[in-house]
N, C-alpha and C positions, 0 to 999 in steps of 0.2 A: 099817467096822462091826466087823470082827474085831479090829483094832488097839485100838479103844476098849474092847471087852469085855475084852480081855486087860489093858489098862491099868487098868480098874476092878478087876480081880481082884488085881493086884499092888500097887495103890496104898495099900490099907488104908483108903481113904475113897472108896468107889465112888460115893456120891451126889454128891460134889464133882466127880469126874472125869466123870460122866454129863452134867453141866451145862456143861462147858467147850466153848467154841466159838471159832473164829477164832484170833486171836493168843494167847489164853489157853491154848487146846488145844496149839498148837505150843510155847509156853513150857513147859507141863507136860512134854511129851515130851522136850524138850531138858534140862530140869532133872533128869530121871531118869537122865541119863547124862553130864551135864556137857559137852555138845557143843552146837553151834549149827546142826546140819544141817537141823533143821526150821524154825527161825525165820529162818535166813539162807541156807539152801541149797535143795537139791532138794525137801526136805520141805514147802516152802511150797505145793507143788502139791496138797497135801491140801486146801487151802482152795478150790481151783477145780475139781479133777478130777471131783468128783461131779456138777458142773453142766455139764461140757464135752460137746460133741457127740461121739458115738461116732466114733472114728477121728481126733479132732483132736489127740490126744497122739501124739507120735512113739514108736515102739517102744522106742528107747533111753531115753527119758524114763520110760516106764512101768517098764522093767526097773530103772533106777536108783532110782526111788521104791520099788519092791517090795523091792529089796535093802536099802535104808535101813530100811524097816520090819522086815524080818527081822533085821537087825543090832541094831536097838533091842530087839526081843523077846529075842534071845540075851543082850543085855547086862544084862537085868534080874535082880536077885538072886532066888534060889529061896527061897520061903517055905514052911516046913514047919509 
């Protein structure tokens, strides 16, 4: 939820970002930093993690996904 809200803020087109789901959401994230960590890497877990049973994700997977999201946020250009 926080990642999406941030993405809406930096995108310049919040309505479009708000409606992105699934592969489109991951493609948007990758397109904002020219990498494939969401569409082809650990970021794919964003598609299933919200629906997973508590405790079904390993600690390392959660940490890796969290770090990817933090890195993505840091990579976004500052808009003034």
